[in-house]
C-alpha positions as CSV (number, residue, x, y, z in Angstrom):
1,L,-36.6,15.2,60.5
2,A,-38.4,12.3,58.4
3,D,-41.0,10.0,60.0
4,F,-43.4,7.3,58.9
5,S,-45.8,10.1,57.6
6,H,-43.5,11.1,55.0
7,S,-43.1,7.8,53.5
8,K,-45.3,8.6,50.5
9,A,-43.9,11.6,49.6
10,I,-40.1,9.9,50.1
11,A,-41.5,7.2,47.8
12,D,-42.8,9.5,45.2
13,L,-39.5,11.2,44.9
14,I,-37.7,7.8,44.4
15,S,-40.1,7.1,41.7
16,D,-39.3,10.5,40.1
17,G,-35.6,9.7,39.9
18,N,-34.4,12.2,42.3
19,P,-30.8,12.4,42.5
20,A,-30.5,11.3,45.9
21,K,-32.4,8.2,45.4
22,D,-29.8,6.2,47.2
23,R,-30.2,8.0,50.6
24,L,-33.7,8.3,49.8
25,I,-34.0,4.8,50.0
26,L,-32.0,4.4,53.2
27,T,-34.4,6.9,54.8
28,L,-37.6,5.1,53.7
29,G,-36.2,1.7,55.0
30,R,-35.6,3.5,58.4
31,I,-38.8,4.9,58.6
32,G,-41.2,3.6,56.6
33,P,-43.8,0.8,57.3
34,P,-42.9,-2.8,56.8
35,R,-45.4,-2.7,53.5
36,Y,-42.7,-0.7,51.7
37,A,-40.5,-3.5,51.4
38,N,-42.0,-4.1,48.3
39,F,-41.7,-0.6,47.1
40,I,-37.8,-0.9,48.0
41,G,-37.2,-4.1,46.6
42,R,-38.4,-2.9,43.1
43,W,-34.9,-1.3,43.0
44,R,-32.8,-4.2,43.4
45,D,-31.9,-4.7,39.6
46,D,-30.8,-1.2,39.2
47,A,-27.8,-0.4,37.2
48,D,-26.3,1.9,39.8
49,P,-24.7,-0.3,42.4
50,E,-24.8,2.3,45.1
51,I,-28.8,2.1,44.6
52,R,-28.6,-1.7,44.9
53,R,-26.5,-1.4,48.0
54,S,-29.0,1.0,49.5
55,V,-31.6,-1.3,49.0
56,A,-29.7,-4.2,50.8
57,S,-29.0,-2.1,53.8
58,A,-33.0,-0.6,53.9
59,L,-34.6,-3.8,53.6
60,G,-32.9,-5.2,57.1
61,S,-34.7,-2.5,58.7
62,L,-38.0,-3.5,57.7
63,D,-39.8,-6.3,59.6
64,N,-41.6,-8.0,56.4
65,P,-39.4,-11.2,55.9
66,G,-41.6,-12.7,53.5
67,V,-40.5,-10.0,50.7
68,T,-36.9,-9.0,52.5
69,I,-35.7,-12.5,52.7
70,P,-35.8,-13.3,48.8
71,V,-34.7,-10.2,47.8
72,L,-31.8,-10.1,50.1
73,I,-30.8,-13.6,49.0
74,Q,-30.9,-12.5,45.7
75,L,-28.7,-9.8,46.3
76,L,-26.2,-11.4,48.4
77,A,-26.0,-14.3,45.7
78,R,-25.6,-12.1,42.4
79,G,-22.7,-10.8,41.0
80,T,-18.9,-11.3,40.9
81,A,-17.5,-7.8,39.8
82,A,-15.6,-5.8,41.8
83,D,-18.4,-3.2,42.4
84,A,-20.8,-6.1,43.5
85,F,-19.0,-6.9,46.7
86,A,-20.5,-3.8,48.5
87,V,-23.9,-4.9,47.8
88,K,-23.4,-8.7,48.7
89,W,-21.8,-7.3,52.0
90,E,-24.6,-5.3,52.7
91,A,-27.3,-8.0,52.1
92,S,-25.3,-10.2,54.4
93,E,-25.6,-7.5,57.4
94,S,-29.2,-7.0,56.8
95,L,-30.0,-10.9,56.8
96,V,-27.9,-11.0,60.0
97,R,-29.9,-8.6,61.4
98,I,-33.3,-10.4,60.0
99,A,-32.2,-13.7,61.3
100,K,-31.7,-12.2,64.9
101,R,-35.2,-11.3,65.1
102,P,-38.1,-13.4,66.3
103,G,-38.9,-15.5,63.6
104,G,-35.8,-15.2,62.0
105,D,-35.1,-18.9,61.4
106,A,-36.8,-18.7,57.8
107,V,-33.4,-17.0,56.8
108,R,-31.1,-20.1,57.7
109,P,-32.4,-22.5,54.5
110,R,-31.8,-20.0,52.3
111,L,-28.5,-19.3,53.4
112,V,-27.6,-23.0,53.6
113,A,-28.3,-23.1,50.0
114,L,-25.8,-20.7,49.3
115,L,-23.2,-22.7,51.1
116,G,-22.6,-24.7,47.9
117,E,-22.3,-21.6,45.4
118,P,-18.9,-22.0,43.4
119,D,-18.2,-18.4,43.9
120,G,-16.1,-18.4,47.1
121,V,-17.1,-14.9,48.3
122,T,-20.7,-15.7,48.2
123,A,-20.0,-18.9,49.8
124,A,-18.0,-16.9,52.5
125,L,-20.6,-14.4,53.1
126,A,-23.5,-16.7,53.5
127,A,-21.7,-18.7,56.2
128,R,-20.7,-15.7,57.9
129,T,-24.3,-14.8,58.1
130,L,-25.6,-18.5,59.1
131,A,-22.8,-18.3,61.7
132,A,-23.5,-14.9,63.1
133,A,-27.0,-16.2,63.6
134,G,-25.9,-19.0,65.8
135,D,-25.5,-21.8,63.1
136,A,-22.4,-24.3,63.5
137,R,-22.8,-24.8,59.9
138,G,-21.7,-21.5,59.1
139,V,-18.8,-21.9,61.4
140,S,-17.7,-25.2,59.3
141,K,-17.9,-23.6,56.2
142,L,-16.0,-20.5,57.0
143,R,-13.1,-22.9,58.0
144,E,-13.5,-24.6,54.8
145,V,-13.6,-21.4,52.7
146,A,-10.7,-20.1,54.5
147,G,-8.6,-22.5,52.0
148,H,-10.3,-21.5,48.9
149,V,-8.7,-20.9,45.5
150,D,-10.0,-17.4,45.3
151,A,-7.8,-14.8,47.8
152,R,-11.1,-12.6,48.4
153,A,-12.8,-15.5,49.6
154,R,-10.1,-16.9,52.2
155,Q,-10.0,-13.1,53.3
156,E,-13.5,-12.6,54.0
157,A,-13.6,-16.2,55.6
158,V,-10.4,-15.5,57.9
159,L,-11.8,-12.2,58.5
160,A,-15.3,-13.8,59.7
161,L,-13.6,-16.2,61.9
162,G,-11.9,-13.5,63.8
163,A,-15.0,-11.7,64.3
164,L,-16.9,-14.8,65.9
165,L,-13.7,-15.6,67.9
166,D,-13.6,-18.9,66.7
167,N,-11.2,-20.7,68.8
168,G,-11.8,-24.0,67.1
169,G,-10.7,-21.9,63.9
170,A,-7.5,-20.9,65.3
171,A,-5.3,-23.4,63.1
172,V,-7.1,-22.6,60.1
173,V,-6.3,-18.9,60.5
174,R,-2.6,-19.8,61.3
175,R,-2.2,-21.2,58.3
176,R,-3.0,-18.3,56.3
177,L,-0.2,-16.4,57.9
178,K,2.0,-17.7,55.1
179,D,-0.5,-17.2,52.4
180,D,0.6,-16.1,49.0
181,N,-1.7,-13.3,49.1
182,L,-0.6,-10.2,51.3
183,A,-4.1,-9.0,52.2
184,V,-5.1,-12.7,53.3
185,R,-1.9,-12.4,55.7
186,A,-3.0,-9.4,57.0
187,T,-6.5,-10.5,57.7
188,A,-4.9,-13.7,59.4
189,I,-2.9,-11.6,61.6
190,Y,-5.9,-9.5,62.6
191,A,-8.0,-12.4,63.2
192,L,-5.6,-14.5,65.3
193,G,-5.1,-11.1,67.4
194,R,-8.9,-11.3,68.2
195,I,-9.1,-15.1,68.6
196,A,-6.0,-15.6,70.8
197,G,-5.5,-12.4,72.4
198,A,-2.6,-11.0,73.8
199,A,-1.1,-14.7,74.5
200,A,-0.5,-14.8,70.5
201,A,1.5,-11.3,70.7
202,T,4.8,-12.9,70.2
203,E,3.4,-15.2,67.2
204,L,1.6,-12.2,65.8
205,R,4.6,-9.9,65.5
206,A,6.9,-12.4,63.9
207,A,4.1,-13.1,61.5
208,G,4.2,-9.2,60.9
209,Q,7.9,-9.3,60.3
210,D,7.6,-12.2,57.9
211,A,4.4,-10.5,55.9
212,L,6.5,-7.0,55.8
213,A,9.6,-9.1,54.1
214,Y,7.3,-10.5,51.7
215,E,5.7,-7.2,50.9
216,A,9.3,-6.1,50.3
217,Q,10.0,-8.9,47.9
218,L,6.7,-7.8,46.1
219,E,7.7,-4.3,46.0
220,A,11.1,-5.4,44.2
221,R,9.0,-7.1,41.8
222,K,7.3,-3.9,40.9
223,Q,10.5,-2.0,40.5
224,R,11.3,-4.6,37.9
225,G,8.4,-3.9,36.1
226,E,5.8,-5.8,37.0
227,T,2.5,-3.7,37.3
228,E,0.9,-2.3,40.4
229,E,-2.3,-3.6,39.6
230,T,-1.2,-7.0,38.8
231,L,0.6,-7.3,42.1
232,R,-2.6,-5.9,44.2
233,Q,-5.0,-8.1,42.4
234,R,-2.7,-11.3,42.5
235,Y,-1.0,-10.7,45.8
236,G,-2.8,-8.2,47.6
237,L,-0.1,-5.6,47.7
238,G,-1.0,-2.4,49.1
239,V,-4.5,-3.3,50.2
240,F,-3.7,-3.0,53.7
241,D,-1.4,-1.0,55.8
242,L,0.7,-4.1,57.4
243,R,2.1,-2.0,60.5
244,E,-1.5,-0.6,61.3
245,T,-2.8,-4.1,61.0
246,L,-0.2,-5.6,63.4
247,Q,-0.8,-2.9,65.7
248,Q,-4.6,-3.6,65.9
249,A,-4.1,-7.3,66.1
250,V,-1.7,-6.9,69.1
251,S,-3.6,-4.0,71.1
252,P,-5.9,-4.9,74.1
């Protein structure tokens, strides 16, 4: 098993373009001394999103906030394409880890600055990270983004409110049970189950039945000629298994 004494050898393999570069970066983040944050950060602009994702994950393991925070904020803020989301999510996760360490307060002002980003997903992930660090401004922003025009932003905000067990956001989540995007509805069912628990079981089952009926309407539109990709992108058809989501929501 690799330990810190292998750091230089692993870094050399990464520099030489080893095909396992993404996994090597993750290993270096796990076992390398904090000074290797500079080296890992060099790959933040790699053309391969899996490499950038590994960078985002690895930097969360290194206690070098002066280097890791600016790079992770950049990775969180950058990109709106589908393949950018996994990178942004990993950056968010790493920033949560850093924020919870001693001295992690340096993360907060950088996250607050992202709350005003026009890209709703970026704002939602920044708010999620801020809320997970115990900052109420993140929770307030999540409640706001839950009504964003971008369905993916709504989905991420609602999911985060559920993960935070935000009782104050229950009304916001309930409004999304009638969302025109099926993926957002599914996320709202799951999130409300986390927030309200068994007391909401009847409400959740009713919302699940409504969502299944809406899914059937969308399937009928597909049969009439609308493309599956259009219905998936615009209405979230097929993103989640609604029955499985409902089962998870009502399970203790």
